[in-house]
C-alpha positions in Angstrom: 1.2 2.4 22.9 0.0 5.6 21.4 -3.5 6.6 21.9 -5.6 7.0 18.7 -8.5 8.8 17.5 -10.7 7.7 14.8 -10.4 10.5 12.7 -6.5 9.7 12.5 -7.2 6.0 11.8 -9.2 7.0 8.8 -6.8 9.3 7.7 -3.9 6.9 8.2 -5.9 4.3 6.2 -6.8 6.6 3.9 -3.2 7.4 3.2 -2.1 4.1 2.7 -4.8 3.6 0.1 -4.0 6.5 -2.2 0.0 5.7 -1.7 -0.5 2.3 -3.1 -3.1 3.0 -5.4 -0.6 5.6 -7.0 2.3 3.3 -6.7 -0.1 0.9 -8.9 -0.7 3.7 -11.2 -4.4 3.1 -10.8 -7.2 5.8 -10.8 -9.9 6.4 -8.5 -12.1 5.1 -10.8 -10.1 1.9 -11.9 -9.4 1.0 -8.2 -13.1 1.4 -7.2 -14.0 -0.8 -10.1 -11.9 -3.4 -8.8 -13.4 -2.9 -5.2 -17.0 -2.9 -6.5 -17.6 0.4 -4.7 -18.6 3.9 -6.2 -15.7 6.3 -6.7 -17.3 8.8 -4.5 -17.1 6.2 -1.5 -13.4 5.5 -2.5 -12.7 9.3 -2.0 -14.2 9.5 1.1 -12.3 6.6 2.3 -9.0 8.0 0.9 -9.9 11.4 2.5 -10.5 9.8 5.9 -14.1 11.0 5.7 -15.3 7.4 5.7 -14.4 4.2 6.9 -13.9 1.0 4.9 -16.2 -2.1 5.1 -14.5 -5.4 5.8 -15.6 -6.3 2.5 -13.8 -3.4 1.2 -10.8 -4.2 3.4 -10.2 -7.8 1.9 -10.4 -6.3 -1.8 -7.7 -4.0 -0.7 -5.5 -6.7 1.0 -5.8 -8.7 -2.3 -5.4 -5.8 -4.7 -2.0 -4.5 -2.9 -0.9 -7.9 -1.6 -0.8 -6.6 2.0 -2.2 -8.2 5.1 -5.2 -6.5 7.1 -2.8 -5.7 9.8 -0.9 -3.5 7.8 -3.6 -1.2 7.4 -3.7 -0.4 11.0 -0.2 -0.7 12.3 0.9 2.8 12.7 3.7 2.2 15.3 6.5 1.7 13.3 5.5 3.1 10.0 4.7 -0.2 8.5 2.1 1.2 6.1 4.9 3.2 4.3 7.4 0.4 4.6 4.7 -2.1 3.6 3.9 -0.1 0.4 7.3 0.2 -0.4 8.0 -3.4 -0.4 5.0 -4.3 -2.2 5.7 -1.7 -4.8 9.5 -3.4 -5.1 8.1 -6.9 -5.4 5.3 -5.5 -8.0 8.4 -4.2 -9.8 10.2 -7.5 -9.8 7.2 -9.6 -10.5 6.6 -7.7 -13.8 10.2 -8.5 -15.1 11.8 -11.8 -15.8 15.2 -13.1 -14.1 17.4 -10.7 -15.9 15.4 -8.1 -14.0 15.3 -9.9 -11.0 19.1 -10.5 -11.0 19.8 -6.9 -12.0 17.6 -5.5 -9.0 19.6 -8.3 -6.8 22.9 -7.0 -7.7 21.8 -3.4 -7.3 20.6 -4.0 -3.9 23.7 -5.7 -2.7 25.9 -2.8 -4.1 23.4 -0.1 -2.0 23.5 -2.5 0.7 27.6 -2.8 0.7 27.7 1.0 0.6 25.4 1.8 3.9 27.2 -1.2 5.7 30.9 -0.6 5.2 
């Protein structure tokens, strides 16, 4: 297992939060309000200058539909993958059956191109 430093941990978590916030098209102000923290605090967390509290982590997990583990598992680019998967789920959830069917067909088409 790779050794990780505190500054790197803060930066990795901050990057995940920024990516998920932008994927949900939320401003820092809007996310800070949902998390019940100050915008300045969120900015420090996103920039890797501060660490989030357990309370804020729980609220982020609920907001982004991620497990707490996904904020800390850097070995296999889980943060990036979890963010992408969550984004796809959000897009599917916002549509109806037709949209789900369309994405399903699209995924199968792309998958068949990659697999043979």
